[in-house]
GUTORTI-419550 format. One record per residue: residue in one letter; x, y, z of N, C-alpha, C, O, CB in turn. Coordinates in steps of 0.02 Angstrom, whole numbers, plus 50000, padded with zeros to 5 digits. Glycine has a CB too. Example, Ala and Ser with C-alpha at 12.3 -4.5 7.8 and 13.67 -1.06 7.14 Angstrom:
% residues 2
A506604971650390506154977550390506604983550390507124983450423505654977650452;S506424988850354506844994750357506455000250394506705005750402507044997050286;
This chain:
% residues 493
M495145066249325494415064349327494125069449270493865066549222494045065249408;K494125076249269493735081049234494045080649167493665082049120493735088449267;R494715078849149495065079149092494595073449042494315074348988495905077049107;F494635066349097494295060249058493615060449033493395057248985494285054649098;F493245065249078492535067949054492675072648982492405071848927492155073349122;T493065076448999492985080848919493225076348879492805073348846493425088348904;L493825074748870493785069048820493505065148795493485064248734493965066248823;L493155061448846492585056248820492055059948796491885058648738492295051348874;T491685064948831491245069448788491225072448721490745072748683491205073748814;S491985074948710492225075248635492285068848593492195070048534492905078048633;L492375064248603492385059348560491805056148558491735052348510492835055348571;L491265056848605490595053648591490195059548528489835058248480490105052948678;L490455066248553490175072648490490335069748427489995068648377490605081048491;L491055068748442491405067448360491055061548311490965061248251492295064548370;T490905057248362490545050448315489975051348306489695048448260490535043248341;A489585056348353488795056048359488495056548282488005053048268488485062848408;S488745060148241488675061048161488675055148129488345054948077489225065048128;A489015049148149489065043548101488345038348139488125033248113490025039448103;F488105041148199487465037348220486845036948179486725041548141487235039948280;C486555033048182485835033148153485355038848172485555041548224485485026748175;H484915041148154484655046648171484205045348219484105049648261484415049848123;S483885039948221483315038848286483725035548337483395033448384482585033548269;N484605034048340484985033148395485335039148402485935037748410485415027348392;S485245045948404485495052648428485805051348483485425048848524485005057948439;M486385052148504486675053648584486305056748624485955061348603487265057548591;P486315055448673486155058648735486385064748746486955066248728486345055248785;P485975069248776486365077548791486905074848848486955069348874485705085448834;A487265080748855487885080548921487665081048960487185084848963488395084648933;G487885077449017487685074749083487475068949088487695065949137487255077849111;S487025065249047486675058749038487135053049040486905047749061486315058448973;T487735053349023488275047249023488135041349077488315043649131489055050449040;R487925035649085487935031249138488425031949181488995030949162487945025449121;P488295034049253488935033049293489195024949295488845019949290488785035849371;S490045025449307490145021049300490945021549375491165026849396490155019649213;E491175015049397491745015549431492435022649414492815025149455491985008149418;I492375023949350492775027749317492535033649335492885037749365492825026649249;D491815034749318491745045049330491525045249372491615050849396491325050749288;L491135040949416490935042349483491025035949535490755030349531490195044749479;P491425038149579491715032849634491205030349667490705033749681492195035549686;H491285024149684490705023349732491145018749774491755018349766489915020149701;H490815015349818491025011449892491355004749878491855003449912490335009549942;G491195001349842491224994949822491344990049889491794985849884491794994449767;V491024990349943490894988749991490364984950016489794987150008490934992450009;T490434980050041489664976550068489854977450149490274975050186489484966250040;P489294982550157489414984650251489034980050286488424979850288489094992950282;G489424976350313488864971750382488824965950359489214965150312487974974050399;A488454960450375488294955650372487764954750317487394959650326488194954250428;L487504950950262487004953350227486424949550266486394943850289487094952250149;D485954954950263485214953650269484924948450239484664943650269484884958450248;W484974949350161484684945250125485214941550114485694945150104484334947450072;S485374934550112485914931450101486024928750029485584926749990485934926650147;V486804929150017486834926349938486714921249927486774918149979487344926349905;I486524916749872486434910549899486884905749830486994899649827485494908949915;G487064911249779487334908749721487314915149672486914919749670486914902149694;S487964913649627488194917949561488124915649508488034909549508488814919749554;V488124918649450488304916949384488634920349356488464926249362487914916149348;S489234919049313489404926149288489204925849196489124921349155490374927849307;I489174931449195488864931949108489284935049072489634939549096488164936049092;A489314933649021489694937648951489214943748924489094943948864489814931448877;V488994947648959488724955448935489124961048959489214962349019487984957148962;P489334964248912489704970348935489174975648974488654978048951490054974148866;N489394976549023488944982149056488274981649064487864985949048488964987749023;P488124974949098487314974549113487154979549151487474981149202487044968249149;T486674982249131486174988649158485454986149180485124990049214486044994649094;G485264981649168484544980349191484434973449176484774971049130483994984749155;L483974969149209483744961749231482994960149225482674964149259483924960449307;T482654956349198481974954649212481924946749183482374944349148481424960449174;C481334943249202481214937949194480734936949139480204939849128481084935849247;V481024931849105480374931049040480324923449039480854920449033480604934348947;G479834920349044479924913449067480334909549109480394909349170480004910849029;Q480604906549062481294903249099482074907449118482524906549158481524897349045;Y481944911949070482534915849057482544921649078482014924649085482684916348999;F483234924949093483324932149106483354935949038483374933348982483984933549149;R483364942649054483244948648972483894952849005483744957349043482184955548959;V484454951848994484914958149007485034963648955485274961548902485564955749022;P484944968548959485374974648911485894977248926486014978848984485084980448901;D486354978248871486994980848904486954987948885486444990048856487714977248878;W487554992548903487494999548902488434998048870488964996048896487205004748994;V488155000948788488935001448761488995006748725489405006748679489184995848718;G488655011748737488805020048710488685019748650488115018648628489545023548715;G489405020848602489445023148531489235016348496489085017248437490235026248507;N489195008848518489095003448486488405002548490488045005548530489454998148508;P488164996948431487644993348440487354992148510487854991848545487784987948413;S486804991448553486804988048622486324982648595486044983048541486514992948694;S486264977148645485974972148621485344970148703485314972848758486684965948592;I485054965948680484654962848746484734955348745484424951448708483794964648747;Y485134953948783485254945548784484764942048824484454944648870485984943348816;T484714934548797484184930248844484624927248867485004924948825483594925648817;I484814925648941485244921248995484754916149027484204917249051485604926049058;D485094910649022484894905549070485124906449118485734906049123484994899849059;P484794907649162484894908649251485264903249286485444904849343484154908649292;A485404897949268485514891549294486364892549287486734891449335485104884749247;T486634894849215487214895149183487684900349175488294900949177487094893749135;G487154904149164487294911049145487544913549074487784919049060487744912949188;L487424908049031487644907748973487194909848919486614907648917487854902048966;V487424913948875486814918148818486494912348774486804907648749487234924648753;V485944913548770485624908048711485174911148665484714908348634485184901848744;G485374918548663485054922148603485004929448624485034930948684484304919148583;S484934933848576484814941648579484524944448539484534941548484485264945348581;I484124951548544483854955048496484084962248493484444963348542483184954648503;P484044966348463484234971848484483994977548517483414979048503484404973248450;A484284981048557484034984948613483754993048568484014994248514484784985848681;P483314997248592482865000848559483755007648527483745011248478482015004348629;A484035007248552484575012248561485235010748580485295004848597484405016448605;Q485855014648585486395013248623486375013548695486905011848720486845017048605;W485915015048737486035015248806485245012648843484935015548887486305023648826;P485155009148825484655005048869484915004548940485505003648955484534997548841;G484255005148992484455006449050483855000649089483954994649091484455015349065;G483445002949109483074997649143482584993549112482434995149054482765000149193;I482314988649136482104983149089481354978749120481484974949167482844977449082;T480944978749109480254974549128479864970649077479894972249018479734979149156;Y479474965149101479164962849046478454962049080478334960649139479504956149013;D477984963249025477164964549069476724958249053476104957849059476644972349035;G477234952549030476964944949007476834946248933476604941248905476194941849049;N476904951148898476894951848827477334956148795477494955048737476304953548807;Y477504959948819477944964248789478534966648842478454965648902477514970148760;L479064969548821479704971148857479604978048862479364980948812480414968948822;W479784982548931479814990548925480574989848938480854985748974479294996148986;V480894995848891481544996648906481715004948917481415008348875481974993248847;T481995007648950482075014748955482855016948893483295012748883482215016549055;D482875022248869483395021948817483345028848804482875032348825483295016848753;Y483925031248763483795038048741483595038048658483895033648626484495042648757;I483235041248629483085040648551482825047148536482225047948547482555034748527;Q483095050848518483285059748511482955062348569482735068048559482945064448435;Q482835059648635482565061548704482475055648733482465049948710481935065548707;M482405057848789482445050448852481665047148847481095048648865482585053848960;V481885043348821481185037148822481175030348857481625026948880481045034548750;I480395029248853480405023148900479995016948829479415017948811479795025148995;C480365012248805479855009548736479665001848757480034997848786480345009448646;K479165000948739478584997248718478924991848669478774993048610477985002048683;I479324986448677479584982548616479424976148612479194974248666480254982448611;D479444971248565479204964748550479844962448559480384964448538478844963248481;P479614955548614480214952848652480634948248592481244948948586479944947848727;N480274943848552480334941348498481054943948456481574940848444479704942848467;N480854950148440481304953548378481454959848412482054960648400480874955048297;G481314963248437481544969048486481324975448444481664980548447482434969048504;H480694975048401480434979248366480004984048406479514981848437480134976148319;I480174991448405479914995348448479264996148416479174997048356480305001448462;I478734995448470478034994048458477815002148484477355004548452477694986448508;N478035005348524477885012748560478385017048595478785013748628477405011948611;T478445022048597478855025348633478645031848682478345036448653479295026848587;Y478765032548740478345038048780478885039948823479215036348860477625035648823;P478945049248808479465052148840479455051448926478965050948964479455059348816;I480145051648939480125052149027480505058149044480945060249007480495045349071;P480305061649117480735067849134481235066649130481525061249132480725070749188;Y481465073349122482505073149113482755071549169482575074449221482995080849095;S483175067149168483535065949206484455063949199484625062749141483145061949226;Y484805063749231485525063249213485575054849178485815052849125486065064549290;Y485305052149223485065044049179484505042349204484175044949250485555036649189;W484395036849164483775031949180484095024949207484665022549203483265030349105;A483575023149232483865017549273483265012349309482845014749347484345021049332;G483285006449296482625002749322481995003949284481905009049250482455004849395;A481594999349290481004997149261480524992149288480774986549284481154995249206;A479874992149318479544988549336478944988949319478744994049292479604988249381;W478444982549335477804981149304477454976849358477624971049369477874977249230;D476914980149396476634978749438475704974749433475244973649473476784984749468;G475824974049356475204970249349474624973249315474104970649294474984968449411;Q474884981049314474224985349291474734992449271474504996049227473484986949369;Y475264993949294475645000549275476354999749279476594995149312475485006449321;V476775004349241477425002449215477835007349281477565012549299477565005049119;Y478355005649307478705010249330479285011049307479545006549274478745010049383;F479555015949318480525017649300480735024649356480475029849377480705021649185;G481345021149364481935026349401482275031149349482415030649289482615021749437;V482365037649414482715040649364483235044749422483015046349478482195045449306;N483885046149403484425049749433484445056249411484575058249354485025046849421;T484315060049467483975068649450484945072649440485105076349394483265073749559;S485375070749490486105077049502486405071949542486405072049604485985086149553;P486665067649507487385063249530487835069449567488025074549538487905059249448;G487955067649642488505070149672488355076649696488825080049717489055070149631;A487635079549697487395084149724486885084549791486685088849830487195086449676;G486775077349780486225076949857485645076749835485225075449879486205083549915;Q485475077349791484695077249765484515069649742484825065749706484565082849693;P483755068549785483655063349794483255061149727482935064949691483385062749857;D483345053149716483155051049653482295050649647481925051849696483525043849642;Y482065049049586481295049749579481095040649551481465037049519481065057449506;I480415039049577480305032349536479525036049508479155039649541480265023149594;Y479445033749435478815037549413478425030449416478645024849428478835042349329;K477655032949399477235029349390476795029049324476365033449322476965030249437;M476805024749267476685028049215475935022049175475945015849176477555029249171;D475475025649149474835020549123475265018149048475605021849011473855025949105;P475165012749042475715008748986475405009848936475705009348882475885000748989;N474705011548936474195013648867474185020848838473985022448782473395012648887;T474385023948875474465031148853475015035948878475035041948864473885034248867;G475595031748928476175034248930476005041848968476445046148974476505034148853;V475335042748990475445048349055475745044349122475655038749147474605052349080;I476185050549140476335049349205475765050549258475405055449262476885053249218;L475775044149305475145045749346475415048549404475125053849418474675039549364;S476005046449454476155048949509477135049849498477525048349452475815043349574;S477205052549555477945051549558478115051549638477705054449674478375057849515;F478805047949675478825049849708479765050149723480165046349694478315047249741;A479985056149778480815055249779480925047949830480505045449866481265063649822;I481515045849821481725041549856482325041549912482685046349900481805037949816;P482485039149950482925043249995483755040049972484105038450020482665041550089;S484065039349903484385037449886484615044949831484245049649816484195030749873;T485365043649811485515047349754485705045049701485785049149656485875051149763;Y485895036049683485965032949634485545027449638485755022349666486555031749624;I484905027749611484725022349597484815018649544484895021949493484305022449604;S484825011649534485205009549470484755002849460484695001949400486145008149479;G484494998849489483874994849454483124993249496483164994949555484174987149434;L482694991249482481944992249486481654986849487481724983749434481654995849438;T481314983849531480814977649506480154979649562480064983349610481234967849519;Y479744974349520478924974049575479004965949619479294960949596477904973449505;Y478784966249665478594958349676478294960549754478454964949794479404951349674;D477704954549752477454954849817477104958949852476964958049911477804954449845;G476874965949805476634972749820476944976849846476714981749876476204973049851;H477744974849833478094980749825478624982949777478694979649726478304981649875;L478974987749787479544989149741480114987949767480194989349827479564995349718;W480594985449733481354984849745481714988749711481554990649655481614978849733;Y482284990549742482814994449684483574994749727483724994149786482475004249659;S483884995849675484684994849713484935002849706484705007449671485344988149661;D485335002549741485885010449754486585007349743486845002649774485875014949851;S486835011349686487425007749649488025010349688488535006849691487495009649563;Q487985018249729488435019149769488465018549849488965018949883488565023949751;E487855017649868487685014649947487735007849945487665004749998486935016249979;M487845004749893487864996549898487424994749951487564992650007488604993249915;T486824996049923486164993149957485544991249917485484993249859485904998150004;L485124987649944484554984449899483954985949950484034984250009484654975249879;Y483494988349934482944991849959482274988249929482164986549871483014999449939;K481854987749989481294984449980480734991450003480744994450057481294976650031;I480324992749952479854999449987479204997649956479094992349927480115008549961;T478775002349965478055001149962478095006649895478515010749878477505003050042;T477485004549870477345008949799477115017349794476905020749748476725005149764;N477245018649860477425025949872478015028149887478125034149881477115028449916;G478485024149909479295025649934479405025350011479905027550041479555033749911;V478865022250038479275019950105479595014550121479295009350109478965019850150;I480025014150142480725008950149480355005350198480095007750248481585012350180;V480344997650175480154992750220480614989250259480614988250319479834988450189;E481074987250208481744982750218482264985950188482084990250148481734975450189;S482924984950195483544985550154484034981150171483924978950228483824991850155;S484484979150150484974974050137485624977250101485574979250043484634968250092;P486294977850139486914978850094486944974050048486804968150062487554978950127;A487154976049985487264971649916487924969849908488404973249926487084975349850;Q487954962049867488594958649868488764963349768488404965049721488484946849880;G489484963349785489804965649735489984970449737490124973149790489604965349694;S490054974149665490414980149673489924986749639490034992549658491204979149634;Y489404985249589489074989649554488344985949554488204984049497489434991349483;P487904984649596487274982949606486814986849544486714992949549487084984849683;S486494981749473486184984949442485384984149433484964985849474486504984649397;G485274981449375484544978749373484454971849414484864967249422484334977449294;M483864972449435483534967049482482814964549455482364967949430483414970249560;T482834957449468482154955149451481944949749503482264950149556482114952149376;F481474944649498481264940949558481004934049501480704934749447480564945849618;F481224927649532481244922149483481104917549540481514918249586481954920849434;N480504911649554480544906149579480594910249660480904907449704481184901049545;G480344915449670480434917749748480974920049769480994921749828480354913149793;Y481744921049712482164924249747482334929449707482254929749646482674920649770;L482614934049749482754940349708483614939749662484144937949687482724947749773;Y483494941449607484034940749580484464951749557484184957149546483754934249503;N485024950149561485294956449554485944957749510486484955449529485414958349618;V485924960849460486494959349399487124965749428487004971649442486074961349294;D487674962649429488294967249434488624971049362488964968049320488884962449465;N488424977949360488754980649323489474978849295489684977949238488724985049347;D489784978649360490624980749351490874973949341491284973049295491074984849425;L490704969449374490864959849374490604956749330490904952149303490594955349434;C489954958649309489604955349250489494948349285489634943049258490094955149173;L489204949149351488794944049396488194943849404488014949649407488924944049451;I487594939149412487134939249440487114935349492487264929449493486744938749407;Y486894939149544486864934849610486054934649619485584938049600487304938649683;Q486134929349654485274925449689485574928349771486084927949806485094912349679;Y484954930949770484664933349879483994928749878483504928449841484284945649908;N484244924349951483574923549995483404928750023483804931950058483584919050046;I482684930950013482534937350048482074934750101481744939050131482184943250000;T481994928950117481724926150188482064924950241482444920250232481474920850185;P482074926650283482514924150359482734916750353482234913550338481954924350437;P483304912350357483454907650362483044904050414482804907550458484024908150365;V482924898150415482644893950474483094889650502483324884050486482074889950456;M483194895250566483734892950623483544892150689483014894450710484264897450630;E483994888850730483784886950794484444887050835484964885050810483414879950793;V484404889550901484934892550949484694888951007484104889251022484964901250959;T485224884551052485054879851100485584882751160486174881051157485144871551072;L485404885851198485834885251268485664880851334485144880551367485874892051296;T486334877051339486184871451393486744872451448487324871351431486224863051360;P486614874451506486954877051561487324868651587487054863151586486334881751623;F487944870351606488044863451652487924865251730487984870951753488904860051644;N487774860451761487544859751820487144863151857487304865451912487884859351846;P486464863851823486034868051839485734867151902485684861051911485634868351794;P485484870751954485484878651954486184881351963486624879051999485014881552012;I486184886851925486804890551928486834897151990486504902351988486904893451849;T487194895652029487314901852073488194904452070488684901152054487054899352159;I488144912752096488604914752073488844918952152488394922152180488434918451999;P489464918952181489534920552254489614929652217489734931952161490374915452310;A489464932452287489484939852270490124941452239490144945452192489374944352332;N490814937852266491434941152248491524939852153492004942152122492124937052301;G491114936852130491034932752067491214928752053491594926652097491124934152026;G491164923951989491214917151986491084917351919491004922551887490774912752031;S491074909851889490984907651815490514902451811490364899051860491634905251783;F490264901751754489674894151740489904892451675490194896751641488654895751734;Q489824886651652490194882051576489354882451564488884882851604490764871151583;F489384882351498488734881551437488984879451376489574879951358488314888651416;N488434876851341488394874051290487884877751244487304878651260488264867551305;I488194880151179487854883751139487784880951069488314880351038488124889851139;E487204878951037487254875050986486784878750928486204880150943487044867751008;V487024880250864486564884350825486634877050762487104873250748486894894350802;S486034877650742485744873650672485504877050625485324882750638485204869150681;N485464875150573485124879750515484654873450489484854868450459485754883550446;L484144874450503483604870050470483214871650419482664868850417483174868450509;G483364875350379483144878350299483434873750246483914869950251483474886550280;T483004875050193483324871650142483964876950102484094875650044482694869250090;S484294882150134484724884650078485274887350126485204886750187484364890750023;M485814890250099486354892650141486034900250188485564904150182487064894350082;A486454899550222486164903650286486744906350303487204902750321485804899550350;N486804914150299487244918750322486904922950381486344925550381487474923150263;F487454922750441486954926150497487744925250549488274922150542485984920250526;D487484929850598487784931150659487484927250724486914925050729487754938350669;V488024926850773487754923050835487984928050879488464931550866488044915150851;W487524928650952487874932850997487454932951066486844933351069487974940150966;T487814932451112487434931951195487494938551205487824942751174487824927051266;M486964939351277486834944551307486784943551363486604937751371486414947351290;V486854946351411486584945551504485884951151514485914957251508487414949451576;T485394947951527484674952751574485044954151637485294949451668483794947351600;L485104960451658485204960151730484584961251764484104964351740485694964951752;P484614958551828484124959851891483524965451866482934963951853484624963451964;S483834972251861483454978251843483054977851779482594981851770483914983851837;G483204973351734483014974151662483474975051613483534971951560482624979151653;G483844980051638484594982051591484714975451553484474969851563485394984051643;S485224978151501485774971651481486424973351483486624978951498485714968651411;A486824968151465487694968651444487854963851393487864958051412488254966751510;G487964964951340488314963051305488664967651228488714973651216487974957751300;P488864961351189488844957051168489434952251229489864955651257488944958351093;L489404946551241489874942951282490034937951220490594936151203489554939551358;L489594936651198489994931851140489764933851068489174933951049489804923251151;L490294935251031489884938550968490474935750896491074937050890489814949750981;A490004931550848490264929250804489714929250742489144926950738490544923250827;Q490174933050689489844936350642489944934250556490514934650534490054943150658;N489554932750525489614931750464489724923850452490084921350409490134936250438;L489434921450488489624913950485489084910650431488514913050429489574910150567;N489244906150396489024902250344488914895850348489394892250358489374902650301;F488294893050341488014885250356487544882750304487004885150286487574884650427;A487884876950280487454875150233486854872250243486934869450297487714872050199;P486214870750222485724866450244485584861950273485634856950238485564865050222;G485334860550345485524855550399486284854450429486584849750454485334849150371;A486454862450413487304860350451486974864550542486544868850554488354867350389;S487464860450586487454862750639488204864050679488694863050644487004858750668;A488294865750736488824866250768488634868350836488144872050841489274870350736;D489024866150900489034867950949489694867750974490174864350955488614865450977;R489624873451037490264875451078490224872151151489774868751177490314884051085;D490714873851171490694874351248491094879851279491714880151276490944867951278;R490654884851313490944891551319491004890751409490704886551443490374898751280;Q491454895951435491414898751501491254906451525491614911351517491984897351524;Q490664905951554490574916851555490774915451635490754910551673489404922951536;F490914920451639491434923451703490704930751716490424934751678492634927551662;V490654929051791490224935351815490654938851852491034935751890489574933951856;P490654946251849490954951551901490904952851970490394955451992490784956551886;A491314951652003491044955052074490694959952063490124957652064491534957552122;G490624969052044490434971552031489354971352016488904974952037490954971851999;A489374965751973488724964151957488524964752035488834964352088488614956651916;P487614966452009487294967452079486864958852081486704955552032486654976052081;S486764957352151486454952952172485784951052140485584956552120486424954352228;G485364946752124484964944952091484774938952050485134934052054484994948352071;I484214938852008484124933551967484224937251880483894942051860483304929951989;Y484754933651839484824935851801484644932151715484664925951716485354937651823;S484534934051673484414927451619485064929951555485204935551532483334927351576;Y485324923551542485884922351493485364921151440484854917751446486484915851509;N485564924351389485314923451310485704923551254486154927751252484884928251291;A485604918851200485694919251146485334920651091484724919551091485874915851142;F485744924251021485384926450980485544924750917486154925650908485344932050988;V485284922750872485464920950793485004924750751484394923750752485384912850773;G485364929950707485164934450662485694938850622486214936250602484754938350697;D485554946250608485884950250591486204954550657485854958950682485504953450544;Y486734953450678486864957350758486844964950735487034965450677487754955250802;P486654971550767486204969350821485534968750839485314967350895486314971750857;N485194969850784484524974050776484104966150741483534964850760484614983050708;T484344963150709483884957250682483944952250715484504950350731483994954850619;V483274948350740483384941950786482914937750747482334939250736483174942550875;W483204932250725482924927350690482724921450748482174918750741483454925150630;T482984920250783482864914850848483164917250885483574921650873483054907750850;D482974913450972483424916551016483314909951088482794906751082483154926251033;D483614908751128483564905951185483784908951232484104914151228483764900951186;E483574904451311483774908351361483874902351426483684896551422483194914751374;F484234905351487484224900951534484424905651607484914909251595484744894551512;N484174906351673484294908251720484984907251770485214901951791483814906751737;F485144912251777485664913751835485584916551906485174921151907486084917851812;E485854915151962485824918952011486354921652056486634917952096485484916752039;K486504929152048487054930952095486934932652167486574936852194487374936352068;L487264928852185487054931052286487464935252315487984937552292487134924452349;T487214936252368487314942952403488084942152450488534946252463486534944552460;V488024936552464488734933452513489264929352453489124926452401488404925852589;D489924930652489490544929552417490684920952460490374918052505491594937852414;D491254919552420491464911452435492154913152469492344908452504491554905652357;G492614918852469493114918652484493614920252440494144922752458493154914252506;G493404918552364493934918652324494054924052307493944928852344493924915252277;I494344924852236494674931152202494024933652180493594929852157495274929952137;C493934940152186493764945752130493784944552052494274945052015494244951252140;V492974942452032493224941951972493134947951934492634951051952492964936651941;P493524951051879493434958851865492874961151826492494965851840494024961551830;G492854956651764492304956951715491824952651681491634947451709492504958851676;W491654953951632491154950151589491464945851532491244945951474490664955251557;E492034941851554492274937151493492074932251482491924928751530492814935451489;C492004930251431491644924351393492154921551363492464925151324491084926051342;W492424912551375492814910251340493024904251320493124902051376493114912051353;G493154900151287492874894151246493084892051169493594894151141492174895451243;E492524886551134492674885851087492434889851042491874891951054492634881351080;E492794892050975492564897050934492024894550889491904888450890493114899850896;F491664898650848491144896450787491624897050725491504893250678490384902150777;A492144901450720492594901050667493274901550693493494905750731492464906150618;D493574896450665494354895950679494764901950680494684907050647494674891950630;K495144900850715495744908250709495304914350739495574919450760496024910950609;A494684913350739494554920750781494734922650846494854918750892493904922150788;S494744929450848494794931750917494374928750961493884925450944494694938350923;G494604930151037494134928051108493344930551097492894927751129494484932551187;L493264933651070492564938751073492144940551007491574942751001492804946151099;T492634938650956492324942350897492484937750844492984934950867492604949850883;S492384935350792492554933750707492534937950667492704936050611492164929550673;N492304946250674492404951350615492884956850623493264958550669491784954750599;F492764958550573493284964250567492934970050558492404970350527493794963550511;P493314976050591492754982750585492914985050532493314982550492492744988950639;A492464992650524492564994050449493135000750419493165004950374491774995650425;D493444998750468494275003450454494875000050435495415002950440494595006950521;C494834993050408495054988550377494894991950306494334992850283494754981850397;Q495634994050271495474998550205495944994350152496384990450168495735007750212;L495844995250116496294995850046496684999650025496545003749981496044996150001;L497174999050048497735005950053497805009549991497635015449981498555003850072;S498125004449939498285006549876498405000249816498454994349832498935010949887;V498425002049762498564997449723499135002849661499025007349620497774993549695;Y499674999649680500305005749652500735001849593501024996949616500965008349727;P500815002749541500475006349494499805005849466499575000449447500775006149454;N499505010949464498765009749439498815014649373499165019449388498085012249502;P498565015049302498745009849281499425005449276499905008949290498555010949240;F499604998949260500194995749258500534990849215500254989649162500194993649300;N501004988449224501364984849155502104981549171502604984849159501494991149091;P502154974549200501624969349196501424968249269501004963849278501894962349160;T501764973249350501884969849385501404976049422501474981649397502614967049395;T500864975349486500814981349526500564976349602500294970849606500154988149486;A500804981749661500824980649738500084981749743499744986249718501334986149787;V499914977349777499174978149837499474978649895499974975449912498574971249846;S499074983949938499284983350002498624986750035498234991250019500034986750017;F498744981450101498094984250131498314983450208498844980350219497324979750108;S497884986350268497904985550324497384982150365496774982550360498024990450338;L497784978350413496984974050447497154976650531497714976950556496954961750437;P496604977950558496794980250637496714974850658496904975850716496384985550681;Y496554968250656496504960350711496764955950625496714956950565495274957050763;S497004951650662497404944850651496574941850618496034942550647497864940050742;G496674938450555496384934150534496174932250470496474935450427496054934250562;D495644926950441495704924350372495704930550328495454935650353495104919350354;V495924930750269495984936250221495934932650165496124926850167496614940650224;S495644935550099495554931750043495844937649987495584943149995494704928850035;L496214937449947496444943749900496614940849833497154938249821497154948049930;V495904941549772495784938849727495784944949655495464950149651495164934949748;V496094942849621496044944849557495484943749514495494937649503496504942749529;Y494944946649480494514945549431494514948049377494764953649379494064946149445;D494234945749300494294951349256493684951949227493204948849249494814950849206;I493644956149173492994959349168492334956149159491794959049156493044963249122;T492434949449154491864944749163491724942549209491144940349210491854940349135;G492124941849274492084941649322492284933249365492114930249416491484944649322;R492854932149294493154927249308493674926549349494064931349346493274925449266;Q493844921749391494464922749424495004923449394494954921049338494584918649461;I495684926449408496294926349366496814923349411497194918849395496514933749339;A496774926749478497344924949511497054925949593496654930349610498024930149486;S497364920449644497374921749696497854924349739498284920049746497224918249708;L498024930649781498574933349784498684930949860499264930049880498574941049763;V498074929949905498344926849967497554924449985497064928149985498824932550027;N497594917750000496994915050043497224910950091497404905050083496474911350006;S497204915550164497524911750214497424916450286497124921750286498354910350191;Y497764913150352497684917850407498214923150407498804921650400497694914250473;L497984930150414498604933050424498564938350481498034941150495498834936150359;E499154939750515499174944750572499084951850562499254954750510499774944350602;L498794954650614498674962350620499204966950570499774964450567498794964550706;G499124972050537499634975150514499504977350449498974976250420500164971550518;T500084981050422499934980950353500344976950319500914975250337499944986850324;H499934974550248500124967750198500314970150126500034975150104499414962150187;E500744966950092500854969650014500914964249990501194959850022501454974149991;F500604962849916500634956549890500654959749804500214962949776499904950949919;V501074958349787501124958349707500914955349649501234950349633501534957649694;W500534956649618500274953849547500754952749493501104957549476499784958349517;N500794949349475501334949049407500784947649341500684941549336502034941249414;A500394952049287499974950349250500374950749175500174953749125499364954649264;S500904947349183501414946849103501054942349084501134941449024502304944349097;S500634938549108500164931249052499474934349028499074931548990499864922349108;Q499404941149061498684942449035498794948548963499304951348943498124946249113;A498274948648946498174952848887497814961248921497454961648971497564947848827;S498004965948885497694971948908497054972048933496654968148910497694976048865;G496814977648995496274976649007496104978749081496544979949122496174970548989;V495504979049094495234980649164495204973449196495074968149168494454984649164;F495374974849271495364969049316495114971349372495164977449380495984965649328;F494794967649422494674969849492494994967949553494944961949561494114968549504;V495274970249592495444966249638495094965249727495034969749768496114968049634;R494974960449734494344960449794494594957649839494704951649832493654956949783;L494744960649893494884960049978494334959150005493814962249995495194966150018;Q494464953350051493964948950096494134948050155494504943150159493844942750075;A493964952050235494314951450275493724952050329493414957250339494894955750270;G493574944550370492984943350394492384946550370492114941750344493024944250452;R491934952350361491274952950335491384960550300490954964350278490634952150400;L492154961450304492334967350256492504963850191492914959250189492984972050283;I492144966450132492344966350073492394971850028491884975150021492054962450050;Q493014973649989493174978649962493334977649896493614972349883493594981149993;T493184982249841493574979649773493674986249730493284991049726493084973349725;Q494384985349693494484992149651494684989249596494964983749593495014997949675;K494534993349543494664992049479495494993849471495804997849506494144996449432;I495734990149422496514991049393496664990849322496284987849284496964985749419;L497064993049305497124994449226497784990349195498294993149216497225003349211;L497904985449159498494983149128498494986449060497994985249026498534975449125;L499074991249027499374993648989499804990348960500314990348994499524997549007;K499894986448896500554983448869500684987348805501184986048771500504975248853;
């Protein structure tokens, strides 16, 4: 890895003299991080708080920023020693409908103030540029504080904000600066609890930013207090913007623009016990119930559903049923018949059986409940040992209690890498379940589906033959339950 950096830096230094003077190259250490030089997780941890409801592929190499101008997006690319551009993108199709020159070769964040574009770049020093959105002409430039790289820009209606990465890998916080757009004077700054800020935007009185290594999207106050956060989809979340009330995030690796719904889906959960009132003998027993979940909203809902029991003492036990990473289209609903066992060791008294829909375990969008009673006398039957819950599943082929995979499911290896023309992808599953293993090219277009089926627990290996493909970078994407992992591979012919 260090050798790669040395060769890359030497190559840039040799070619620097060929650049225009106004576009001189950044100082050492300011090369934008990527999967090659600074490895990141490439994992979506947990169910998405802000559900992805769509995505489009864009033909923009290394997109670094995203802003909305009228009915179109503007996306700069980071191509280093080559001329960079700012592309006009149709948000519905992802098609490029126009472009203008970027200020220099290293545009990062971008935002729109209603009249002009503001773009962070490097022109003899680190600057933020005010440019004409019609032709790319630079109106003015203002210096920004030294950073390893500059990422994200936002406009709140009065001031410009931009993000900087100070020292990647050293554990130092990143910063967001607030600037007077008329004078370029830095009015204030604050540290954020991240070390890899990559995108920034403003909406509804708050700043929103992405962290490319934590794979997380944040909503914060304008002085840096975290309000909400959500796992990011993709591999390297970069620029962010809002359009028609939805959050959009461009992925630097996959060249995709994801659309997020930031408001909780309108859901309903209904618990219906069979043959109430329910009484359970002292030696334990069971009861049957129906649980129904409905998406009453107008967009796709990604959610978890789980049940708990509230004890007579006020404490709780569970989850008794847990199904995660479910996806319901608008208007969709499902109901399941279940049987809940109550153990002999449970104390007597009145219980509440609770169902929740949201993001397990802390975010609840809607809930329902019913009561049952545990008696002090038994019925002479066999003692029930535990809180088992059986019945119809929300997800086909899921296990008896859960439909998710834990975080220790790993993409073990892709070997050889680089390869020509075949490589083997192996991974380990701690539980059986549905698995998808797909290969994408650099534009985000699906090239091959290696597996899309139910697999048993254990280690699996699949071989990809890329003899029909040209040399280049590809991405292998594994999805198992709610876990998503992506790994970059290189075909050399």
